[in-house]
MARGU-760955 format. One record per residue (C-alpha): residue in three letters; x negated, z negated, y negated. Coordinates in steps of 0.25 Angstrom, whole numbers, always signed. Each point is the difference from the previous one (the first is absolute). Layout:
[atom "Ala" [X Z Y]]
...
// end
This chain:
[atom "Lys" [+0 +0 +0]]
[atom "Ile" [-5 +3 -14]]
[atom "His" [-3 -11 -10]]
[atom "Thr" [+12 -2 -10]]
[atom "Asp" [-9 +3 -12]]
[atom "Phe" [-5 +13 +6]]
[atom "Glu" [+15 +4 +4]]
[atom "Lys" [+5 -4 -14]]
[atom "His" [-11 +5 -9]]
[atom "Phe" [-7 +12 +8]]
[atom "Ile" [-4 +11 -10]]
[atom "Arg" [-8 +10 +10]]
[atom "Ala" [-11 +0 +10]]
[atom "Glu" [-13 +8 -1]]
[atom "Val" [-4 +4 +14]]
[atom "Thr" [-12 +6 +6]]
[atom "Ser" [-7 +0 +14]]
[atom "Val" [-11 -9 +4]]
[atom "Asp" [-9 +12 +3]]
[atom "Glu" [+2 +5 -14]]
[atom "Leu" [-2 -14 -6]]
[atom "Val" [-13 -1 +8]]
[atom "Ala" [-5 +14 -4]]
[atom "Ala" [+3 -3 -15]]
[atom "Gly" [-6 -14 +0]]
[atom "Ser" [+11 -6 -9]]
[atom "Met" [+15 +1 -4]]
[atom "Asp" [-5 +3 -14]]
[atom "Ala" [-8 +12 +5]]
[atom "Leu" [+13 +5 +7]]
[atom "Arg" [+8 -2 -12]]
[atom "Ala" [-10 +8 -9]]
[atom "Ala" [+0 +11 +11]]
[atom "Gly" [+15 +0 +0]]
[atom "Lys" [+1 -3 +15]]
[atom "Leu" [+10 -11 +0]]
[atom "Arg" [+14 +3 +4]]
[atom "Val" [+11 -7 -8]]
[atom "Glu" [+11 -4 +10]]
[atom "Gly" [+14 -7 -2]]
[atom "Arg" [+8 -10 +7]]
[atom "Asp" [+3 +9 +12]]
[atom "Tyr" [-14 +3 +4]]
[atom "Arg" [-3 -3 +15]]
[atom "Val" [-14 -6 +1]]
[atom "Lys" [-9 +7 +10]]
[atom "Asp" [-12 -6 +8]]
[atom "Gly" [-12 +1 -9]]
[atom "Asp" [+7 +0 -13]]
[atom "Val" [-6 -8 -12]]
[atom "Ile" [+11 -4 -10]]
[atom "Phe" [-1 -6 -14]]
[atom "Phe" [+13 -5 -4]]
[atom "Arg" [+5 +0 -14]]
[atom "Ile" [+9 -11 -2]]
[atom "Gly" [+7 -4 -14]]
[atom "Arg" [+4 -13 -5]]
// end
């Protein structure tokens, strides 16, 4: 079950694969290269995903 704060205040999820993260070296490098996908509430997490959740207040 998703934590209540995540459920109520979810904005978006920035998603990449662990392989792309290792190759790039950091989330900042992936962002700079435009390699993060923006996903919404209906995204189904896959094995190997690395996710940065954006949560409002």
